N, C-alpha and C positions, 0 to 999 in steps of 0.2 A: 367208552365210559358213559354213559348218562346221566343226569344230573342229577338225579334221586340217589344212585351210587354210591355217588359219590360226598354228600352231604355228612358232618359232621350227625356225631346220634343226637339225641336229644337224653339230656337226662333226666330222670323223676325228679323233684323235689324233695316230697322227702322220702324216698327209698333208695334214691341216686341210683335204682337200673336203671339203663342203657337201650332204648329203643330207635330203630331205622325214621319212625314218625312218630309227634311232635304229642304231645296227651293220648299218645296212648294208653289208652282202654287195657286198665291191669290191675292186680291186688298187692297192694305193700307187703312183705310181711318180711322180716329173717326169720329164712328158718335155715336148718342145718340138714347135710348131707348127711347125714350117719340115723338122722331117728327114721330114715326113707329101711333098713335095712339091720333096725336093732327085733330081738324076736325071731327071728328069716331065715333059714341054711345059709352057710355059706356061699353054696352053689347063685343065692341069687348076686350075691355083692361081686362075686366072678365071671356072670353073667353083664353087670354094667363096668365092671374093669378091660373084657373083653370088646363093649361098643366107645369105650369111650379112646381105646389104645385103637382103635377104628379109627378114629375122629381125628386122635394129636395126626396120626398120619396124614390127613389133608393139610393141620395148619392149626393157630392160637385157634384156639374157642375155651366160649367163657358157658362151667356149668354155675346153674341156675338153680338152686332145689326151691322149689316151691311145696305147701301145704301137702297137697298128694300127686308129683310131678317133680322129677330133676328133666328141666331145660339144656340145649344144647345153645348156644348163640353165639354167631358170628354177625354179621350185623343187625340179621332178624334172627328170630327159633327155625333152625333149621328140625330138628329130630327134639323128642321126648321119651322119657323111663316113667313107665309105672309100674312099684317093685309091690308086687302079687308072696303067697306065699310058697307058692310054687311054681313061679314064672316069671317072668317082666313081659308086660304088654310094655308097648311102644308104641309109634309114627316118626316116617319121617315124612319131612315136604318136598314134591317134586313137584318141580311144574310140568309138567304133563304127566296124562295119565295113564297108568303102568299096570296093566292087569294080568298077574301072575298069581298062584295055588296061593302062595305061600302070607298072599296078602287076606286077611279075615275080612276087611270090611277096603272100601275106598270112596271118601269125602274130598265132593270137588265144593271149593273155596271161590276160585278164580278163574279166566282161562288157564294160568300159569301159577297156579298153588292146588295142589291137589294131598289130601292128606293118608298118606300107605301103613294101616294100621296092623299090625303083625305080632305075636307073639312067639318067647323065645325063654326056653324051657332049659335050656343048657349052654357052657358059655362055646359049645365046639355048632355050636347053629350059628354062632358067627362068623359063618366063612362067607368065600368069595363072593357071592351073591349079595351079604348085607353090606358085604364094605362096597360094592359096590351103588347099593341104596344111596350109603353114608355120602358115600363122593358127591354122590348126585346133588342130594339134597344139601353140602356142606356149599356148593356150590349155589343154590337156590338162597343158604343164608349170609352169602360175599353179597345177595342182590345180581349178578353175576346175571344170573333168568331172564331180568331186566333187560338185559344190554346186547343181546348173540338170543339164534334160534335154539332154543332146548337141545342140548348138547351133555353127557360129562367128561367134566376134566379137570383132574385134585391139583389142586391151583399148586401146593407144594413138589409135588411129585413131576407137577412140568409135563407131563406126558398123560393119553387119554385115558382116561379109568377106566377097566377093567365094563364089558359088556355084564350085562346082567342075566339069568339064560334060568331057565325051567333048574 
């Protein structure tokens, strides 16, 4: 592993949130997960739970309720969800640009950080393809993308992740 992915996490002295980068820019705040689902149909919470189950299959992750979104973090944030009234918008951070019809938009932040935006309207849409994205993003959250050529391997299962297909 490279030095950066082995460093201890920096903790914000005000909000106590941990970050891979010292003095990471962020908004301190204490937010409650339930506020993201208040007044929304049960299906919205079901989508969130399906995504969370898929993430937990890869290993431990911190759920970070923020003001307008729910982030998922290992060493760094690798995915986020924003609950809407009829769907959930989200993104995964992948170490490569992955062109697929289900992505609504792809933003390239750096050579190994690409935000892939998607929309889910039911828990059934958290299928093998979405699970594949989450597995690949989880490795980015662990910062494994800094130490090896881009690939998808789910750390806890110790076997190659499923290939994302159309």
